[in-house]
C-alpha positions, 0 to 999 in steps of 0.5 A, spaced: 215 223 520 212 230 520 214 234 526 209 237 531 211 242 536 205 244 542 206 250 546 203 249 553 202 243 557 197 242 561 190 239 559 189 241 552 197 240 551 197 232 554 190 230 550 194 234 544 201 231 544 198 224 545 193 225 539 199 227 534 204 221 537 198 216 537 197 219 528 205 218 528 207 225 528 214 226 531 212 230 537 215 236 542 212 239 547 215 246 550 212 250 557 215 256 560 213 254 567 216 248 571 212 247 577 211 240 580 205 238 576 207 240 569 214 236 571 210 229 573 206 230 566 212 231 563 214 224 566 209 221 563 210 224 556 217 222 556 214 215 557 210 215 551 215 217 546 214 225 546 220 230 548 218 236 553 222 241 554 219 245 560 223 252 562 223 254 555 219 258 549 218 255 543 223 257 537 220 258 531 227 256 527 226 249 529 221 249 523 216 244 525 211 242 520 205 244 525 205 248 531 199 247 536 197 252 542 193 251 548 188 256 549 192 260 554 198 261 549 197 268 547 195 268 539 199 274 537 206 271 540 212 273 537 214 267 535 207 264 533 207 270 528 214 268 526 212 261 524 206 264 520 210 268 516 215 262 515 208 259 512 208 254 518 201 252 520 199 254 526 193 252 530 189 251 536 188 245 540 180 246 539 182 246 531 186 240 531 180 236 535 175 239 529 179 236 524 178 230 527 171 229 530 167 233 524 164 228 521 160 229 528 155 233 530 157 239 534 154 244 539 159 249 540 157 255 547 160 261 547 160 268 550 162 272 556 158 268 561 153 262 562 158 257 557 159 253 562 152 252 566 149 252 558 154 247 556 153 242 562 146 242 561 145 241 554 150 235 555 145 233 561 139 232 556 143 229 550 145 223 555 138 223 558 136 222 551 140 216 550 146 220 546 153 219 546 155 226 547 160 228 552 162 235 554 169 238 552 172 244 552 172 249 558 169 244 561 170 236 562 175 233 557 180 237 552 177 236 546 183 232 543 182 228 549 175 226 545 178 225 539 184 221 541 178 216 545 176 215 538 182 214 535 183 208 540 176 206 541 172 207 534 167 201 536 163 207 541 162 212 536 159 219 539 152 222 537 154 229 538 160 233 541 158 238 546 163 244 546 164 250 551 168 254 546 172 261 549 174 267 545 181 264 545 180 258 542 175 261 537 181 266 535 186 259 534 180 255 529 179 257 522 175 251 520 171 250 526 163 249 524 159 247 529 151 245 527 149 248 532 153 255 535 150 258 541 152 265 544 150 267 551 152 273 553 156 279 551 160 284 556 167 287 556 172 281 558 179 279 555 181 286 553 187 285 556 188 280 550 183 282 545 184 289 545 177 292 543 171 291 545 169 290 537 175 286 536 172 281 542 166 281 538 168 279 531 172 273 534 166 270 538 162 272 531 166 267 527 164 261 530 157 263 529 159 265 522 160 258 521 155 254 524 149 251 521 144 254 526 145 260 530 142 261 537 142 267 542 140 269 548 135 274 546 136 277 554 142 280 553 143 287 550 148 287 546 147 281 543 139 284 542 142 290 538 148 287 534 146 281 532 140 280 529 142 284 522 148 279 521 143 273 523 137 275 521 134 267 521 138 265 528 134 262 533 133 267 539 130 265 546 127 270 552 125 269 559 120 275 557 115 271 553 114 269 546 113 277 544 121 278 545 123 273 540 127 275 534 129 272 528 126 265 528 120 265 532 117 258 531 124 255 533 124 260 539 124 258 546 120 263 551 118 262 559 110 264 560 106 263 566 113 259 569 113 254 564 118 253 559 115 254 552 116 253 544 112 255 539 106 255 544 108 248 546 110 247 554 116 244 555 118 244 562 116 248 568 121 253 570 121 252 577 124 244 575 131 247 575 135 247 581 139 254 579 137 260 581 137 267 577 134 270 571 141 268 568 140 261 569 133 261 567 137 264 560 141 259 560 135 253 561 132 256 555 138 256 550 139 249 553 132 247 550 133 251 544 139 246 542 136 240 544 130 241 540 133 243 534 137 236 534 130 233 536 130 231 542 123 230 545 120 235 551 119 228 556 127 227 555 128 235 556 124 235 562 127 230 565 134 232 565 133 238 567 129 235 573 134 232 574 141 237 573 144 239 579 148 245 576 156 246 576 161 246 580 164 253 582 158 257 579 153 259 585 154 252 588 152 251 595 157 248 599 154 248 606 148 251 610 151 251 617 148 255 623 142 258 619 147 260 613 148 259 606 156 258 604 156 259 596 162 258 591 162 262 586 169 262 584 167 262 577 165 269 577 172 271 573 169 279 571 164 284 574 158 282 570 158 275 573 159 277 579 154 281 579 149 276 577 151 271 582 150 276 588 144 279 585 141 271 585 143 270 592 138 272 598 140 278 602 144 280 607 150 277 604 157 277 606 161 277 600 169 275 598 171 278 592 178 280 589 184 276 586 187 279 579 183 284 577 180 285 569 178 291 565 171 292 565 166 296 568 164 296 574 158 300 575 152 294 576 156 290 580 158 296 585 150 298 585 149 290 587 154 290 592 150 296 596 144 293 595 145 286 597 152 286 601 152 287 608 160 287 609 165 285 603 172 282 605 177 283 599 183 277 598 188 278 592 192 283 588 186 287 587 184 288 594 187 295 595 184 298 589 177 294 590 177 298 597 178 305 594 173 304 588 168 301 594 170 307 599 169 312 593 161 310 592 161 311 600 160 303 601 165 303 608 163 296 611 169 293 607 175 290 610 181 287 606 183 280 609 188 278 604 187 271 603 182 266 604 184 262 609 184 269 613 177 271 609 173 264 612 173 266 619 172 273 618 165 271 614 163 267 619 164 273 625 160 277 621 155 273 619 153 272 625 154 279 628 150 282 621 145 276 621 147 274 614 143 269 610 149 268 606 156 268 605 158 268 598 165 267 594 164 271 588 171 274 586 169 279 580 177 277 579 181 272 575 185 267 580 192 267 578 195 271 583 194 266 588 191 260 584 192 256 578 185 257 576 178 259 578 177 251 580 183 251 584 180 257 588 173 254 588 176 248 591 180 251 596 174 255 598 170 249 599 175 245 603 176 251 608 169 251 610 169 244 611 174 245 615 170 251 619 165 247 620 168 241 623 174 238 618 169 234 614 167 230 620 159 227 619 156 225 626 150 220 625 146 221 631 139 218 633 133 221 638 129 215 639 121 214 639 121 207 642 122 202 647 129 202 651 130 194 648 129 197 641 135 202 641 140 197 640 137 195 634 137 203 631 144 202 634 146 197 630 143 200 623 147 207 624 153 203 625 152 199 619 151 205 615 157 209 618 161 203 616 159 203 609 160 210 608 167 210 610 168 203 608 172 202 615 170 201 622 166 206 625 167 208 633 160 209 636 157 210 643 152 206 647 145 208 645 141 213 650 134 214 651 130 219 649 124 222 646 123 225 639 125 222 632 131 220 630 136 223 624 142 224 620 145 230 620 152 234 619 155 238 625 161 242 627 167 239 630 162 236 636 155 232 636 150 237 638 147 237 646 142 233 649 139 226 648 142 223 642 146 217 641 152 218 637 153 212 633 158 214 627 163 219 625 167 220 618 
């Protein structure tokens, strides 16, 4: 029985271990961490006959036949360098998934920013068109989870794989070759791991080199300058019209008169996309390009765009409370993503930023703060450095609040005083100083917002236009609605008389004053 060693547990490590176990491998998983979450996962895997060593590093002297690394594991880890020098095959989780699913066409999406939104929108378009085409990688399932599902239930084959692929995953994949490769943006990021911008570009480029068809964002300055000579036949997109297209102008996708076009044919109105900002228009065009290359008709594309809700943690509107929009942009983990997010929100804005800082050029971000932010609240380990940097540029309305728990109530106070239209969490930082992931950080922001707005309680209230004898019937309807919503009895008050119109609304921790009837509270 061949031996496989998996480095890193988590979602990817779990899926990898279970896939290899089903395929007859003797599997060992190691992870240097010992968190409670990992311990729970550990127990499940042990019950499936998989060896798990928490709190331990990989030892290449154990001489496994295969080493599979999770995306967060540095590719130049000394133990991995030693394993490769010993002739031990060493690959990433995404490469293993590809080897198991390469008979299915892939759309592979990479880029510094915009990957998740583009991936999610492509998956939605393919779904509406009737294809079994789940998203995976950095979004949705781990790629090996899809491979495991296919192994266990081959009666429901996939039509496509829609994979969000990071530079970490490309770096550890030697044969991954999508049918359609998409490069969304390119700006400095992850330089603590890739060291130089040129190396970062080369790693991203490997995915495009192996893709059958390449799609590029023609509105990204770096890609527009560096990619045409390398991929002269690529498909390009542009929000600035057909005249800005490079490469294959027949397949290129562009915006004209507020419509998405390809080769003179109108595909969908731009305004049908619910997500705001030029960057989301760029994401839209790349998704449409992929769909057209795959042969999807424009009616399915237009319908999918119109019902696409966006993605969590990327300009996700948590609530509109007291006339203020509360927006979760936790996925903005670098300066460029944070600048784009802030630019997309109507000012004045109370900005919450900070976390674990990354290397990069903050110039555009700082300039946008001056233009849009009425105040900046700083959290995490980068707070002091960010405050100093902002003050160097003569931006003074900045406070160090350290945590989201402190930031949310302070943001509410400032928003009222400064008449802000939005409170925006857009950190420009990684999350690992305080949270497990950007998702964890965004979830916490959402929870705190809901607590501020009344602990998640929803009041169903009426204000009646009917005569008093009719009100009791309205009351019964709302009691039924409350019980249906929460699956239990809902306390309610006797209806009161009044004039006006009935409505359903969410409020803070008490019902609004006035001639209303509180019929349900959940």
